[in-house]
N, C-alpha and C positions, 0 to 999 in steps of 0.2 A: 687397423689404425696405427699411425706412427707414434713412437714414444713421445711423451710430452717434453718440452724444453725444461731442463733441470736448472733451477736458479738458486744462487747463493746470495742472500741479502746482507750487505755490510754497511752498518751505520751505528754510530755510538748512541743514538736516541731510539729507545725502544718503541716509542709511539710512531716514529717515522717508519721503522721496520714493519710494525704492525699494519700501518696504512698501506705500504707497498704490498705486503703479503695478501691483504684483503683484496686489493685491486687485481693482483695476478691470479688469486685463487678462483676468481669468477670465470676463468677461462680454462677449459679442459685440456687445452694443448700446452699449458704452462703449469709447472709444478715447483713450488718453493721447497727445496730439499734441506735448507739450513740457513742459519743466521749467524752473524758475528758482529761484535761491538767494537773491535779494534783491528788495526791492520795486521797485527801478529796473528790474531785468531783467524783472520781471513785467509792468510797464507796456509795455515795448518788445515783449516776446513776445506779449502780448495783442493788440497792434496788428498784429504780423506774422502770427500764426497764426490769428487770429479764432476762438478757441475758443467753445464754447457755455457752458462752466462753468469758472471759475477757483477751484480749491481753495486758499485763501489762509491762510498762517500769519500771525501778528501780529508777534511779536518777531523781527526780522531786521536785519542790518547794512545800512548805506547808506541804506535807506528802509524804514520798517516797513510792515506790511500794511495799516494804516489809511490812510496817505497813498497807498499804491498803489491801494487800493480807491477812494478819492476820485478819483484821476486816471483810472482805468479807467472808472468810471461816468460821468465827465464827458466822456469821449472819444466824440464822435458816430460815429466809425468802428468802435467796438467795442460789441457787443451782449451780451457774456457776462454771465451772472449770477455773482455772487460768493458762494461758500460759505466762510465763515470756519471754520477748524478750530482749536480752542483747547484748551489744557490747563486752562482755567477758573480759573487762579490770580488773574486780574485781571478782575473783572466789569465794571470801567469800560471796558475795551477793547471789550466787547460793545456797550455803549451807543454808544461812539464809532463802531464799525463800522456800527451801525444808522443813525446820522446820516450816515455816509459813503455809504450806499446798498446795503450788503450785503443779499442776499436770504435767507441762511440761516446758521445757527450749529449746529455739531456738535462734541461733545467728542472729543478725540483717542483717548480710551479707549473709544469706542463700538465696537459689534460691526461686523465687516467688512460685513455685510449692510446695516447702517444707513448706512454711507458710500455704498454703491452706490445705495440708495434715495434718499438726500439728493441725490446728483448727478443722478439722474433727475428728481427733483421740481423742482430749481432749473432744469434744462434745459427743463422743461415750463412754467416760469413760476410754479410754486407755491412761493412763499417760505415758509420754515419756521423754527421755533425748536425745537431739541431740548427735550423736556419738562424735562430737568434744568437747562436754561439759562433757561427762561422766567421762573421766579420771580426769579432774580437780576437779569435784564434789567429786569423790571417794577419791582422795588423800587428799583433804582438810578435808573431813569427818573423815577419818581414823587417820590423824595426830592430829585432835582435841580431840580424845579420845572417850571412850565408851559412854559418855552421850550426844554426839553431834549428830545433824542432822538426827535423826532417827524416832522420834515420837514413834510409836509402835515398839516393838521388841520382838523376841522370847525369852522366858525363862529368865526373870531377877531373879537373886538371891537376897537375902536380901541386902539392901543398894544400889541397882541399878546396881550391877555388873552383867555382862552377865553370864547366866548359860550355860556353854559350853556343858554340857551333854544333856540338853533339846534341844539346838540348833542342836546338832549332831543327836539326835533322830528324830527331825523334818525333817532334810535333808534325813535321812534314810527312812522316810516314803514316799518320793517321788518315783514315778516310774522312770524307765530309761528314758522314753520320757519326763516326767516332769522335770527331772534333766537337760536334754539336752535343753529344752525350757528355763529354768532358766539361763543356761549359755549363751544363745543367747540374752536373755533380758539384761544380765549383760554387753554385748557388745554394748548395745544401739540400737539393732534392733527393728523395729516396728513389729506389728503382721503380716503385709503383707510381710515384709522381712523374718520373721521367716518361714512363710508359704512357700515362695519360696525356702528357704534354706533346709527345711525338706520335701518338696513336700507334703504339707498338705493343707487342706482347711482353709480359714481364721477363720471360725467358730470353727473348731477343735482346732486351735492354741489358740483362745480366751478361750475356755474351759480349755485347759491345763494351761494357765496363771492364770485363776480363781482358779483352783485347787491348784496351787503352792501357791498363796497368802493365800488361806484358810488354807492349811496345815502348813504354816510357820507363820500364824497369822500376816500377813503384810497388811498394808492399801492399797498399790498400787504398781505398778511396779517400781516406783522410789525407794521406800524402798527395793524392791527386789534387785535392783542393788547394793545398799549399803550392804545388807545382803550377797549377792553372793560374793562380793569382800572381805568382812570380813572373810568368811568361805572357801574361795578358790574354790567356785563353778563357775569356769570360763572356757569357751571353747575359743579357739583361732582359727582364720581363717587358 
């Protein structure tokens, strides 16, 4: 049997942490290895416990989840993926978390099964945006302008402006199937949902997503969402 996904829960409310722990404990492939009530504790516990996933709240005393995310992602000794759990009252937090290197975003009022699935996805390296969150993140990122919320980006011209020609060439290099997959990623679909939509195996979808990220020089699917919306690579249900 594979080792269970090791999870660190970070939230300043003990009842919230207890609720998440109860949900995750019901699944043998997930193990809660620690908890933290502040961002500062999250940073130190992430280094000490070496979890696979950190479920991170945003608003906390001492150090917020955004700064904690930045520090954990920058720590070469920590390889955990950061899953932001938010109440969605401040969509600007989501964009800042994206810039900080978070791999996923989930609403706190999501169904328990969605939390478990999100933890598994982040542990597998599949960055995600909850569909409810995608629109707010993208709108905020695009309104903020070309230098915001992207990290790596295809084809920057001198001075940081996007090189539209390079971006267009990169999109043109995608196969028809890869373009279709990118459009579904932009809608916030997970690999399993894309597989069901296109009647493909999950491994095949993961390969397509990896090829898309490589060809567009993007770090993860979160950046792919932003890129797709910027360049009109969107499919609609």
